[in-house]
C-alpha positions, -999 to 999 in steps of 0.1 A, spaced: 172 591 -70 207 603 -73 232 606 -48 267 595 -36 280 570 -12 304 558 10 327 523 5 338 505 32 364 480 24 375 448 32 404 427 35 402 390 40 370 397 61 384 421 78 373 462 78 399 484 69 405 520 86 394 538 53 365 553 36 357 557 -4 339 582 -16 317 570 -45 314 601 -69 275 592 -79 249 565 -77 217 560 -100 183 540 -87 206 522 -62 221 505 -93 249 524 -113 280 538 -96 292 567 -116 328 577 -117 338 606 -130 372 617 -139 389 640 -163 419 622 -175 440 622 -204 427 585 -205 410 560 -185 434 534 -173 432 500 -160 435 513 -122 398 538 -127 386 504 -144 397 484 -112 386 515 -89 349 510 -107 348 476 -100 359 475 -66 331 499 -62 305 480 -73 315 452 -54 322 464 -20 286 481 -23 265 452 -38 260 468 -66 257 454 -112 268 480 -132 299 509 -131 302 539 -158 332 556 -162 326 592 -177 360 611 -187 354 643 -196 389 652 -212 380 638 -246 364 656 -276 332 631 -276 322 618 -244 295 593 -260 322 574 -283 355 580 -265 349 593 -225 327 562 -215 339 525 -202 311 504 -181 319 478 -158 293 447 -147 302 421 -114 284 393 -110 255 408 -95 242 421 -136 246 384 -143 217 379 -119 192 403 -126 159 396 -146 162 402 -178 133 425 -181 
């Protein structure tokens, strides 16, 4: 199942008055962020990591469609501590 979800950010235990919208969530496991930028930079990676931490999901995939080859140049994966706790099989 693929859907999008709102991430409610917290700072030091206080819910902030803002909402972040995740592009896609696949099988309630993987956050997919869609980009069309010259290059994926640190702010994009931080955004994806924040989403998976806020939503308590293990993995994020950033896809940049502004490149010659999506598979080799336009893809970045981020994982967090939830990923390490998943069973291996």
